[in-house]
N, C-alpha and C positions, 0 to 999 in steps of 0.2 A: 736441843735444837733450836738455832737462830732462823726467824724466816726474814729474809731482803726485801718480800715485799707486801707491801701494806695492806693489801687486803687479809693476805695470810697470817700477819701480824694481829688481823681484826676476830678473826677467829676463835671458837672457846676449843677447852679441853677436850670434850669430849672428839669436838670434830676430825681432832690433832689425830687422836687415839685412831678413831674410824676409817680418815685415809691413811695411814699407816699400815693397816691392812694389807696385806697382799693379792690372798685371794676371794674368789665372788663367794664361797662357799663363807669364809669369815665375816666378810661384811654381812651377810643377810643372817649370819645368827649374830650380831653386836647387836645387845642390849641400850640403846642410853636414856631409858625410861628417867624421868625425875632429875637428869638433869642439863642446863644453859645450852642449846644448841642441838637439842633429843628431835626438834622439829624439822630442821633442815636435812639430819642423819635420816629418818623417815620417809623424808620426799627421795632421799636419794638412793633407799632400798626397792622405794616403789616403785623409782622409773628400773632398776635393774631387773625385778621383776618382772616386768612388762615388756621390756625386749626379749628375757628367757621366752618366756609365753608366747610371741609372735615369732622368734625363730623354731620353738617346739613345734607350731601349728603349720609354717612353710613349711617343715622339712617332711610332717606327715603328709602334704596337701602332695611330695613331690617322688616322694622313696619309697613310700608303702607300695605293698604287692600282694594282694591276695590268691594264694595258692589254688585255692579248692573254685575258685570262680574265674580266675585267667582274669580279673580287670587290675587295670594298672596306672597310677597318677592321679591325675585331677579329677577324671569320672570314678573311680574308686572312693576319693575323697567326699563327692557329693552324694555318691550313692551310701554309705555309712551314716553320713553327716545327716541322712534324711529318716534314720533310725536316730529316735531318742537314748537307747541303751547303749549307744558307742560313743565316747570321744575322741579326743588329740592323744591321749596316753593309751590308750586301747590300742589305735592308728601306730603307733608307736613300738608297740607291743608286737603286734604279728609282723610288721616288718624286720622285728630284732628278729624274732622267733624264725622267720621265711628267706630272709635276705640271701644265705649263703645257697640253698638249696636252687634259688631260682638265677643264683647268677652263675651257677655249675650249669643248671640245663640251660642257659644262653651259649653259654663256652662248649656245649655237648652239639647242639644245632647246629652253630658254626663249622666245629671241625666234621659234622656230618656233611654238611653240604659244600666243607671246602673240596673232601672227599668221592664227592659227585663230581665236581666240577673237574679234580683230577684223575678220573678214569675215563672219563667223556671224551678229554686230552688225549690221553692215552688211547681209545677207539680210533679216534680220529674226529673228534667233533663230530659225528651223527646227531646227538639232541641239539645242538645249539646251531646245525645246519637246518631242519627239519621242525627248528621250532619246538621239540618236546622238553618234557619236564626231565632236570638233569638226573633224579632220582629214578627214571622209569628205566626198567629190565628190557633192552629192546631182541625181538624173536628176529632174526637173520631169513630173508627168503635165499631160497638156490639161485646163481645163474642161469643152472641148467633148470629149474621147474621156477620161475620169478611169479611172483602171486600180487593183484593188485591189492593197493594202499601198504604194501609189505617193505619196508628198506633192504634194499639186496647192494649185498660188500661187495664191490670190486677192489679192482688192483688199482696201485698209485696213489692212493688217497680218496681214488672216489667211490661216494656210493649214489644211488640211481631209485626212485620210488614209482611207479605208475601206478596213474589215477585216473580220474574222470568227472568232470559234473555233469550234475542228472536234475533234469526238470519233471513234474508231474503234469499232464496233462489232465484237467476231470472233465473235460465238456468233448471228448474224443466220442465217446460212446456213451448210452442209455445210462440214467440216474440212478438207475438198479444194477447195470454193470460196476457202475461204479460202486455204487456201495460196498455190493458183495466183493471186490478183486481189487477195487483200489481207481487210482489213475493210472493212465498210459504212459510207461518208462519212454520219457526222450532223453540220448547221451548228446549235450552240447559239443561239448570237446573229450578228447582224448590225447594224453600228454604222459612224457616221462620225461622226470627231471632228474639234472644228474648233478652231482654237488659237492666241493670238495674244498677244504679251509687250505688255506696258503700263508705264507709268512704277508702276504698282502691285505689278505681275508679271505670270506669266504668266493669261490668264484661257481656260478651258477649257468649251467647250458638245460634248455626248453625244447623238446623236438615233441611236435605235435603226430598222433599217430592217427589213421584211419581206419584201422581195427584191430582186434586183439588175436585174429589168427596169426597161423604159422609159429616162428621166431620175430615175434615181434621187439623182442628184445635188440636183436644183432642188428638190426634194420637202424632200432631207433640209435644205436653206437656208430654205426654206420653213417647216417646223418649228421649227427654231434659232432663225426669229425673226429670220436676216439678210435677205429680202426688201425691195425699196426699198417707204417707205410714205410718201415724200412728195408733194406736192402738184404735180397738174399732171403726172402720167407720162404718156409716148410711148401708144399704142393699143396694146390687146395685138394687133392688126395686126401691130405692129412687133415686140414681145416676145414675143410668142406664148405666153411663160407669165410668172407673176405675179414668179417668183422673180428673172426677170433684170430690166436694167434700159435703158436707149438715151439713148445722147446723139449730138445733131444735133452732125456734124464738119462738113457741108459743104451746099450752097444753089445750086442755078443752073437757072433756067427752069424754077423749078419744080417743080425733081425735087429731093429729099431725100433725104440719105444719112445714116448713123447706125453709130454704133459700139453692138454693142450687150455687154451685159456683163454678168458674174454677182458679186456682191459687188466690184464697181470692176474686175473682172478682163478683158480686152478676148476676146472669143467670137469674133464671128463682125460681118460690115457688112449695114444693111441698103439697099435704097432705094427709096424711094415717090415714084409718078411722082404729078403734079399732082390725075390723077383717082383717086388713092389707092391703085393699086394697086401690092404689094408683092414683094422679091425679097431673098430672103438668100441670100450666100455668103462663105467661108472669105477669100476674094480681092477683093481691093475692083476689082482689074479686069477681074473677070466680072459685077460688077452690072448696066453698061448693057447689056451683050451677053446677060446672061439675063431681065431684064426686057423688051428688045424681045422675044425670042422667045416668052415667058409668051402678051403680049399678042398676039402674030402666033396662036399657038395659039387663043386664045380667039374671035378674029373668025375662022379657019378653022371653029372648031366642027366637029371630026373627029365623024361619027355611027357608034359601032359599036353599034348595036342588039344588045342582050341578050350583049354580051363582058364577060370578068371584067375584075375593077377590080384592078388591080398597082399594083406601082411603075413596071415601066417604062411603064404608059401615065400613068402621074401625072409621070413625066417628060417623056414626048412633050406634053402638056400646060402645058410649061413652070413645071410649080411647083418649086419649091426645095429641094434636099431637108431645110433645118431644117424645114420648114412640115410636109414629108410627116411628118419624125418626130414631130414635135407633138402634128399631128395625131392620129397611132396612137396615141403614150403615152397621148392626153388621153384614147381613147373605147375604149381596149386591142385596137387591131390587131395583127397581126404584122405586120413592113413585108416581109416573108420569103413574106408568103402574098400569096393573091386573092379576092376578096371579090365577092357582085352587088353592084347598085344595091340592091338591097330591103336587104340585111345592113346596109348602113351608113346609109341611109335611117330605119331602125329603130333602129339604136344613136343618131343625133343627135338623134331625135323625142323621146329621152326626154326628154335633159338641152340645149336648146338654147341655153342659156347659154353651155357652155362652145364652142360652135361658132361664137358671134358672130367670134371672128376670121378663120374661114377661109368667111363668108358668099361671099364673090367667088367662092374655089375652087373650094365646092361646088356654084355655080349654072353653072360652066364645066361641071365633073365630070356633073352632070345633062344638060346640051347636049349635050357627046360622045356619052353612052350612048344617048341620049333615053328618058331619065327625068322623069316628073314630079313635081315635089315642090312643092306648093303653099306653102311655107313660105319658099321660095327665091325667089317671082315679085314 
């Protein structure tokens, strides 16, 4: 080989042989002992060994992982270096033994999180809307029996949740009382949040509530502007409340069956006879029997002079539970108490427009207790 560079022409034969080697392994195993230029070869071998050592140490600091203690990176390096039993070779060995399991565990965690996000999107994003963990299972509350703190699944992508803010007054009563029974509960605010996800992002409506009496969810829906406002709505006798809608799902021999809904979510069923009598029930199979019982009770015209009117009497007359609750909520009656015919008549007379959906039932009730109500004739 002819070297044009003057510096290369001055190198020894042993250096030429050393530089001609291609791999690092061959260079480190080369033995120049006893030959001219051996010092220079030894110095270059020491340089290569130091670079390899520094690289191995750096690699161990950033890539090693302890599967048992779940410590990674520099913190792991510092921890094991504090113990004289470990060295860089041990770190590299641990990483080599565990790197595939750790990588697969990270992939599995990512795929599980991705599936949770996909499920939430398919459900309508309730977890994202209400700030819940994506892996959490949701037990929805029924629109017909909503509960505080639980998410209510409505229609058209809407979800609702009712809650209240509470403070405790520990100075209201004596110290002995508070030690025994705790502070006095004070409800600062009651509210219902309506949320849904749209292409433009989350939509949120909050409605403040005075109390949880009666059908507070229907009141909140009306106040939030989510009540149906289309033309040709079914009569209030079928819907019972302006917050509800009703969809005709079957018609046979003059009998009509409706699905009563709340912001698009099914609540119960309604059957209407050819003569206009209606009956509500949560089970469709009970509609025909319930309507016939109501018609028979009207024809019997039970006579209960001076009797008190309560839930039991209304059920004997064939009235449906949904209708009784709706009437009591509209006029402020308590379904657990009993009232005289005069009490009911006086309240109804103050606002006859609200009583329009219940005229047929009120007439039956007046006949049953032998009460004369001229407005019902």
